[in-house]
N, C-alpha and C positions, 0 to 999 in steps of 0.2 A: 478516583477518577471521575466521580460524580460531578465534580466541579469543572471539568473540562468544557462541557457545553457552554458554561458561563463565560469562559475565556474566548469563545468564538462569536460572541454577540457584540454589536456596536456598544461603545465606540471602538473596541479593540479590532474586531474583524468578524466578517461573516463568510462562510464558505461559498465560493463561486469559482467559475472558470478563471477569472482574473486574478484571484489570490490563493489558489490552491497551494502554491509554493510557500506562501506566507503561513498557511494553516500548518504545514509540516514544520516550518521554522518555529512557530509558537509552541507546538506540541513536542518538538524534538527533546526537550529535557525530560519529558515523561517516558520517553522510549530510548533508553541508552544503547540499545543494540541496533538502532537504525530506523530510518524512515524512507519509504519508497513511494513514488507516485507512478501508477500504471495508467497510461492513456489508452482507454479502450475505444474511444470514439471513432478511430479510423477502421475498426474491424467490422466486416460485414458477415463474417462466418463465425458463429459462436464456438466452433471447435478450436478457434485460435486464441480464445481467452486464456486457457491454461498455459499454453506455450508462451504467450506474451508475458504473463505474470512471471513464469520461470525465467525467461530471458532477462526481464528487468531485475530480478533478484540475483541473476548470475548463477543459477543452479541448473544441473543437468539430471536427467532421469537415470536412475539405476536400471539394470536389466529387469524387465517385468513391471516397471513403475511408470505411471503416466506423469505428465508435467504438474498436475494439481497435487498429486501425492508427493512429488519432489519438493514443491513449494511448501506444503504443509510440514514435511519433515524438516526443512530448513528453518521454518519459523517456530516450530513447536516449542523449543526451549529458549526462545528469545523473547525479550520484551521489546517488540518492534511495532511500527505502524505501517500498514500497507493501505495507501489511498488508491481507490479504484474510481475512475471517472470515465 
C-alpha cells in the first residue's frame, strides 16, 4: 500500500472536494470489501460524527454499543476504505 500515494498524484489525480469519488474509484481495487465516503462538512455537532459514519455504512448499534464501536466492529475484519471529509 505504500505505492498508493503515488497513484493520487498528478497526472492521475490529487485528492480534493471535486474528485473524492474518483479517489475511491482509483483505490477501489485495493479494497475489495468496499469503499465509503462520509461527508462530515454539514455537521455542526461533533456528537453526530459517529452516527453519520454508522448510517453511511448501514450499521446499527447493538445494545450497549455506540455508533463508533458499531462501525469499528463492521470494518474490523474487512479490507475497506472509509473516506471522511
